C-alpha positions, 0 to 999 in steps of 0.5 A: 500500500502507498500512502500520500500524506498531505500537510497544510501548516505553514510552521515547522513547529505545528503539531500537524508535522509530528502527526504526519511523521508518526503516521509515516514511521508507523506505515513504513515499519509495517512495509508500506511506502509513504510520501509526505507532501507539504503544501507549504514546502513543496517545489510543486507550488500552485497558484490560486485557481483562476480561469475565464472559461471552463476549457481553460482548466483542461489546458496542460499544467505541469504542476497540476499533472505532477500532483495528480500523478502522485494522487493516482499512485496513492492507495490512501490519502492522509490529510493533516492540517489545523482548523482555522475559522472552522475550516481548512487552511486556504492552501488546502482548499486551493489544492482541492479546487486546483487538483481534484478537477473534472476529468481527473477526480470526477466526470459528468457524462451524458448519462449522469443525472445528479452525481458524476462518475467518481474517478478516484474510487478504490482510494481511502482517506484519513483526516487528522485536524488540530485546533485550539477550541474544544474538539467537541464544539465541532461535533456540537455544531454538526461538524461542517468541515467533516461533512464538506470533506466526506461528501462534498470533496472526497466522496464526490470523487469516490474516495472513502473517508476512513476516519476524521480525527480532531485533536482539540485544545492544542495550546493547552496540551501537556507533552504527555497529552501530545504523546497520547495523541501520537500514540492514537495516530500510531494505532490508526496507522497500523 
């Protein structure tokens, strides 16, 4: 199995990077291949999505094509990011808008009525989020970010969300509590 871990935290001190590293180490110990794709530190920099006509999105783009090749090669996508303003960082939203395009991730055909053909079926995803609020608050308001990812982004393309884990109150965590969170990530990666 090949896992592609996509991180979206601008600071190298962000706990998201510790989560990504722990997941990677555990998968590799179990004989899997893993790549961490840091949206802030990659050479494959994407500009924000712009176009005038829908046909413009089908024009060749070396960066988009390289990233889509990484996604095609992965059996599992792992997204690790902080929650800001009850949402993902803008760089991750742009990643979805720019990379998960029609013709790659989904396709409308003359036979589709409501839902498109899901072109990334067979892939799974895991999501690990960090936040400074209590994690239960997101459940209390219906966890809109999970719904967007599960049904509006990943599910729309045929990717099955295996888990969505939110680690809350990060600024108040002790080193022992952080280690407990990493132990949970390790169990999930096994």
